[in-house]
N, CA, C and O atoms as a GROMACS GRO file, in nm:
protein
  312
    1MET      N    1  -1.246   6.465  20.897
    1MET     CA    2  -1.364   6.386  20.970
    1MET      C    3  -1.460   6.456  20.972
    1MET      O    4  -1.445   6.578  20.977
    2THR      N    5  -1.620   6.385  20.967
    2THR     CA    6  -1.741   6.419  20.995
    2THR      C    7  -1.839   6.347  21.089
    2THR      O    8  -1.834   6.225  21.108
    3LEU      N    9  -1.908   6.410  21.132
    3LEU     CA   10  -2.025   6.355  21.222
    3LEU      C   11  -2.102   6.253  21.114
    3LEU      O   12  -2.140   6.278  21.000
    4GLY      N   13  -2.114   6.110  21.202
    4GLY     CA   14  -2.235   6.025  21.117
    4GLY      C   15  -2.362   6.066  21.117
    4GLY      O   16  -2.364   6.173  21.178
    5ASP      N   17  -2.504   6.028  21.070
    5ASP     CA   18  -2.612   6.100  21.105
    5ASP      C   19  -2.635   6.017  21.231
    5ASP      O   20  -2.631   5.894  21.245
    6PRO      N   21  -2.663   6.120  21.325
    6PRO     CA   22  -2.757   6.108  21.460
    6PRO      C   23  -2.879   6.033  21.480
    6PRO      O   24  -2.974   6.080  21.418
    7PHE      N   25  -2.903   5.932  21.547
    7PHE     CA   26  -3.012   5.839  21.565
    7PHE      C   27  -3.097   5.922  21.714
    7PHE      O   28  -3.065   5.940  21.832
    8ALA      N   29  -3.216   5.955  21.629
    8ALA     CA   30  -3.323   6.039  21.763
    8ALA      C   31  -3.422   5.994  21.744
    8ALA      O   32  -3.461   5.991  21.627
    9VAL      N   33  -3.522   5.930  21.870
    9VAL     CA   34  -3.628   5.862  21.917
    9VAL      C   35  -3.741   6.004  21.889
    9VAL      O   36  -3.703   6.113  21.847
   10ASP      N   37  -3.865   5.973  21.920
   10ASP     CA   38  -3.978   6.036  21.905
   10ASP      C   39  -3.968   6.153  22.009
   10ASP      O   40  -3.942   6.117  22.124
   11GLY      N   41  -3.982   6.268  21.990
   11GLY     CA   42  -3.962   6.383  22.088
   11GLY      C   43  -3.868   6.441  22.090
   11GLY      O   44  -3.878   6.561  22.116
   12VAL      N   45  -3.726   6.378  22.064
   12VAL     CA   46  -3.589   6.434  22.025
   12VAL      C   47  -3.535   6.499  21.926
   12VAL      O   48  -3.495   6.419  21.841
   13THR      N   49  -3.515   6.616  21.896
   13THR     CA   50  -3.427   6.631  21.777
   13THR      C   51  -3.292   6.562  21.746
   13THR      O   52  -3.250   6.483  21.831
   14VAL      N   53  -3.238   6.577  21.663
   14VAL     CA   54  -3.111   6.531  21.617
   14VAL      C   55  -3.014   6.631  21.686
   14VAL      O   56  -2.909   6.583  21.728
   15ASP      N   57  -3.040   6.793  21.708
   15ASP     CA   58  -2.973   6.858  21.728
   15ASP      C   59  -2.989   6.824  21.884
   15ASP      O   60  -2.901   6.874  21.955
   16ASP      N   61  -3.058   6.768  21.931
   16ASP     CA   62  -3.060   6.783  22.082
   16ASP      C   63  -2.971   6.658  22.119
   16ASP      O   64  -2.914   6.651  22.227
   17VAL      N   65  -2.963   6.562  22.023
   17VAL     CA   66  -2.841   6.445  22.050
   17VAL      C   67  -2.733   6.471  22.029
   17VAL      O   68  -2.646   6.415  22.096
   18VAL      N   69  -2.695   6.568  21.925
   18VAL     CA   70  -2.553   6.618  21.947
   18VAL      C   71  -2.560   6.701  22.032
   18VAL      O   72  -2.482   6.647  22.111
   19LEU      N   73  -2.593   6.801  22.088
   19LEU     CA   74  -2.589   6.881  22.186
   19LEU      C   75  -2.591   6.810  22.297
   19LEU      O   76  -2.493   6.846  22.363
   20ALA      N   77  -2.649   6.730  22.352
   20ALA     CA   78  -2.622   6.666  22.463
   20ALA      C   79  -2.504   6.562  22.508
   20ALA      O   80  -2.457   6.548  22.621
   21GLY      N   81  -2.467   6.487  22.377
   21GLY     CA   82  -2.415   6.394  22.356
   21GLY      C   83  -2.277   6.457  22.336
   21GLY      O   84  -2.219   6.382  22.414
   22GLY      N   85  -2.208   6.515  22.303
   22GLY     CA   86  -2.103   6.599  22.274
   22GLY      C   87  -2.087   6.735  22.247
   22GLY      O   88  -1.994   6.773  22.317
   23ALA      N   89  -2.132   6.827  22.180
   23ALA     CA   90  -2.111   6.965  22.188
   23ALA      C   91  -2.115   7.013  22.298
   23ALA      O   92  -2.069   7.127  22.301
   24LEU      N   93  -2.156   6.970  22.407
   24LEU     CA   94  -2.160   7.093  22.504
   24LEU      C   95  -2.039   7.063  22.597
   24LEU      O   96  -2.022   7.112  22.709
   25ALA      N   97  -1.939   6.958  22.520
   25ALA     CA   98  -1.822   6.909  22.601
   25ALA      C   99  -1.675   6.951  22.477
   25ALA      O  100  -1.553   6.938  22.488
   26SER      N  101  -1.740   6.991  22.394
   26SER     CA  102  -1.613   7.021  22.307
   26SER      C  103  -1.601   7.126  22.301
   26SER      O  104  -1.698   7.200  22.321
   27ARG      N  105  -1.432   7.190  22.262
   27ARG     CA  106  -1.413   7.297  22.231
   27ARG      C  107  -1.324   7.349  22.079
   27ARG      O  108  -1.217   7.321  22.025
   28ALA      N  109  -1.437   7.436  22.053
   28ALA     CA  110  -1.327   7.459  21.922
   28ALA      C  111  -1.183   7.503  21.886
   28ALA      O  112  -1.108   7.475  21.792
   29ASP      N  113  -1.171   7.584  22.000
   29ASP     CA  114  -1.039   7.658  22.057
   29ASP      C  115  -0.921   7.550  22.020
   29ASP      O  116  -0.816   7.585  21.966
   30ASP      N  117  -0.944   7.446  22.048
   30ASP     CA  118  -0.863   7.344  22.098
   30ASP      C  119  -0.794   7.232  21.952
   30ASP      O  120  -0.703   7.148  21.949
   31ASN      N  121  -0.900   7.290  21.835
   31ASN     CA  122  -0.876   7.284  21.715
   31ASN      C  123  -0.876   7.074  21.676
   31ASN      O  124  -0.832   7.018  21.576
   32ASP      N  125  -0.933   7.019  21.783
   32ASP     CA  126  -0.899   6.913  21.798
   32ASP      C  127  -0.969   6.838  21.709
   32ASP      O  128  -1.078   6.895  21.718
   33THR      N  129  -0.990   6.736  21.614
   33THR     CA  130  -1.044   6.678  21.534
   33THR      C  131  -1.162   6.655  21.580
   33THR      O  132  -1.245   6.738  21.544
   34ILE      N  133  -1.196   6.579  21.642
   34ILE     CA  134  -1.361   6.502  21.681
   34ILE      C  135  -1.434   6.618  21.772
   34ILE      O  136  -1.556   6.612  21.770
   35ASP      N  137  -1.380   6.712  21.844
   35ASP     CA  138  -1.442   6.824  21.867
   35ASP      C  139  -1.495   6.878  21.758
   35ASP      O  140  -1.618   6.887  21.751
   36LEU      N  141  -1.423   6.917  21.665
   36LEU     CA  142  -1.429   7.019  21.541
   36LEU      C  143  -1.597   6.913  21.436
   36LEU      O  144  -1.685   6.956  21.362
   37ALA      N  145  -1.568   6.787  21.481
   37ALA     CA  146  -1.661   6.659  21.394
   37ALA      C  147  -1.781   6.698  21.466
   37ALA      O  148  -1.870   6.742  21.392
   38VAL      N  149  -1.802   6.696  21.567
   38VAL     CA  150  -1.912   6.711  21.668
   38VAL      C  151  -1.996   6.871  21.623
   38VAL      O  152  -2.103   6.894  21.567
   39LEU      N  153  -1.866   6.982  21.690
   39LEU     CA  154  -1.927   7.113  21.643
   39LEU      C  155  -2.006   7.116  21.537
   39LEU      O  156  -2.117   7.169  21.529
   40GLY      N  157  -1.937   7.046  21.440
   40GLY     CA  158  -2.003   7.070  21.248
   40GLY      C  159  -2.110   7.004  21.266
   40GLY      O  160  -2.208   7.061  21.218
   41GLY      N  161  -2.133   6.891  21.325
   41GLY     CA  162  -2.264   6.802  21.316
   41GLY      C  163  -2.377   6.893  21.366
   41GLY      O  164  -2.490   6.880  21.318
   42LEU      N  165  -2.350   6.995  21.473
   42LEU     CA  166  -2.530   7.127  21.460
   42LEU      C  167  -2.562   7.154  21.344
   42LEU      O  168  -2.504   7.157  21.235
   43ALA      N  169  -2.668   7.174  21.383
   43ALA     CA  170  -2.758   7.231  21.249
   43ALA      C  171  -2.720   7.389  21.257
   43ALA      O  172  -2.708   7.455  21.153
   44SER      N  173  -2.704   7.438  21.363
   44SER     CA  174  -2.670   7.609  21.389
   44SER      C  175  -2.560   7.636  21.497
   44SER      O  176  -2.540   7.574  21.602
   45ASP      N  177  -2.499   7.736  21.449
   45ASP     CA  178  -2.389   7.754  21.518
   45ASP      C  179  -2.431   7.821  21.682
   45ASP      O  180  -2.366   7.830  21.786
   46GLN      N  181  -2.575   7.861  21.645
   46GLN     CA  182  -2.623   7.920  21.778
   46GLN      C  183  -2.658   7.812  21.835
   46GLN      O  184  -2.688   7.832  21.953
   47ALA      N  185  -2.670   7.681  21.796
   47ALA     CA  186  -2.720   7.640  21.939
   47ALA      C  187  -2.650   7.624  22.040
   47ALA      O  188  -2.684   7.529  22.111
   48LEU      N  189  -2.551   7.693  22.077
   48LEU     CA  190  -2.444   7.682  22.209
   48LEU      C  191  -2.462   7.782  22.246
   48LEU      O  192  -2.407   7.801  22.355
   49ARG      N  193  -2.552   7.918  22.184
   49ARG     CA  194  -2.586   8.059  22.247
   49ARG      C  195  -2.651   8.016  22.396
   49ARG      O  196  -2.730   7.924  22.418
   50GLY      N  197  -2.607   8.087  22.469
   50GLY     CA  198  -2.624   8.119  22.592
   50GLY      C  199  -2.553   7.996  22.726
   50GLY      O  200  -2.542   8.010  22.847
   51TYR      N  201  -2.530   7.922  22.666
   51TYR     CA  202  -2.411   7.862  22.780
   51TYR      C  203  -2.264   7.878  22.820
   51TYR      O  204  -2.167   7.876  22.745
   52HIS      N  205  -2.264   7.889  22.917
   52HIS     CA  206  -2.123   7.951  22.927
   52HIS      C  207  -2.027   7.829  23.030
   52HIS      O  208  -2.082   7.736  23.090
   53VAL      N  209  -1.888   7.854  23.031
   53VAL     CA  210  -1.857   7.731  23.083
   53VAL      C  211  -1.809   7.749  23.221
   53VAL      O  212  -1.730   7.842  23.239
   54GLU      N  213  -1.848   7.669  23.334
   54GLU     CA  214  -1.810   7.680  23.467
   54GLU      C  215  -1.665   7.577  23.477
   54GLU      O  216  -1.557   7.611  23.525
   55HIS      N  217  -1.692   7.480  23.433
   55HIS     CA  218  -1.554   7.419  23.449
   55HIS      C  219  -1.528   7.328  23.340
   55HIS      O  220  -1.625   7.291  23.273
   56PHE      N  221  -1.396   7.281  23.310
   56PHE     CA  222  -1.346   7.224  23.193
   56PHE      C  223  -1.205   7.141  23.231
   56PHE      O  224  -1.092   7.187  23.248
   57GLN      N  225  -1.241   7.036  23.236
   57GLN     CA  226  -1.155   6.899  23.215
   57GLN      C  227  -1.058   6.872  23.142
   57GLN      O  228  -1.112   6.896  23.034
   58PRO      N  229  -0.997   6.852  23.127
   58PRO     CA  230  -0.933   6.829  22.920
   58PRO      C  231  -0.932   6.648  22.936
   58PRO      O  232  -0.924   6.581  23.039
   59PHE      N  233  -0.942   6.615  22.823
   59PHE     CA  234  -0.936   6.476  22.802
   59PHE      C  235  -0.826   6.428  22.911
   59PHE      O  236  -0.713   6.475  22.926
   60GLU      N  237  -0.879   6.335  22.976
   60GLU     CA  238  -0.773   6.214  23.050
   60GLU      C  239  -0.755   6.118  23.005
   60GLU      O  240  -0.851   6.042  23.002
   61PRO      N  241  -0.616   6.066  22.942
   61PRO     CA  242  -0.604   5.922  22.895
   61PRO      C  243  -0.606   5.799  22.950
   61PRO      O  244  -0.596   5.689  22.894
   62VAL      N  245  -0.622   5.828  23.074
   62VAL     CA  246  -0.624   5.676  23.148
   62VAL      C  247  -0.774   5.650  23.195
   62VAL      O  248  -0.809   5.532  23.205
   63GLY      N  249  -0.878   5.765  23.229
   63GLY     CA  250  -1.028   5.707  23.212
   63GLY      C  251  -1.034   5.729  23.078
   63GLY      O  252  -1.052   5.616  23.034
   64LYS      N  253  -1.031   5.793  23.000
   64LYS     CA  254  -1.045   5.814  22.830
   64LYS      C  255  -1.198   5.918  22.877
   64LYS      O  256  -1.313   5.874  22.873
   65ARG      N  257  -1.166   6.037  22.913
   65ARG     CA  258  -1.260   6.108  22.961
   65ARG      C  259  -1.250   6.258  22.942
   65ARG      O  260  -1.142   6.306  22.980
   66THR      N  261  -1.351   6.354  22.886
   66THR     CA  262  -1.332   6.472  22.883
   66THR      C  263  -1.477   6.555  22.986
   66THR      O  264  -1.594   6.520  22.970
   67GLN      N  265  -1.450   6.625  23.050
   67GLN     CA  266  -1.568   6.702  23.141
   67GLN      C  267  -1.600   6.824  23.112
   67GLN      O  268  -1.506   6.903  23.122
   68ARG      N  269  -1.700   6.869  23.080
   68ARG     CA  270  -1.747   7.014  23.060
   68ARG      C  271  -1.859   7.045  23.167
   68ARG      O  272  -1.966   7.008  23.119
   69ARG      N  273  -1.879   7.100  23.298
   69ARG     CA  274  -1.969   7.187  23.327
   69ARG      C  275  -2.019   7.308  23.282
   69ARG      O  276  -1.927   7.389  23.283
   70LYS      N  277  -2.141   7.367  23.235
   70LYS     CA  278  -2.181   7.442  23.199
   70LYS      C  279  -2.333   7.506  23.204
   70LYS      O  280  -2.433   7.435  23.195
   71GLY      N  281  -2.339   7.631  23.216
   71GLY     CA  282  -2.477   7.678  23.298
   71GLY      C  283  -2.530   7.752  23.154
   71GLY      O  284  -2.467   7.801  23.061
   72HIS      N  285  -2.645   7.740  23.175
   72HIS     CA  286  -2.766   7.811  23.047
   72HIS      C  287  -2.883   7.871  23.108
   72HIS      O  288  -2.970   7.788  23.137
   73GLU      N  289  -2.903   7.956  23.128
   73GLU     CA  290  -3.012   8.030  23.184
   73GLU      C  291  -3.059   8.017  23.323
   73GLU      O  292  -3.175   8.024  23.365
   74GLY      N  293  -2.903   7.988  23.415
   74GLY     CA  294  -2.966   7.989  23.546
   74GLY      C  295  -2.912   7.802  23.579
   74GLY      O  296  -2.861   7.753  23.680
   75LEU      N  297  -2.945   7.748  23.468
   75LEU     CA  298  -2.932   7.565  23.497
   75LEU      C  299  -2.793   7.521  23.448
   75LEU      O  300  -2.742   7.555  23.341
   76LEU      N  301  -2.740   7.441  23.540
   76LEU     CA  302  -2.614   7.381  23.507
   76LEU      C  303  -2.634   7.222  23.452
   76LEU      O  304  -2.694   7.124  23.496
   77VAL      N  305  -2.565   7.245  23.354
   77VAL     CA  306  -2.605   7.086  23.248
   77VAL      C  307  -2.437   7.078  23.258
   77VAL      O  308  -2.361   7.174  23.242
   78GLN      N  309  -2.395   6.930  23.291
   78GLN     CA  310  -2.286   6.881  23.316
   78GLN      C  311  -2.292   6.725  23.247
   78GLN      O  312  -2.196   6.649  23.256
   0.00000   0.00000   0.00000
């Protein structure tokens, strides 16, 4: 599985779309096909550098949601 071509508007890079849209909530450790496709869509594996996990909630099938809270240089990203 691979990531399709992301759509970005002026002032937003494709990497920003992939990063905010999924990479920050993905975990390579789980070897999940969708997570690996999203992470593979980043232009560089260095894009996640500086982020650290504050909280991770695995996929919940009823609400169909995965949730992760990460910090980056003193900021909280949800």
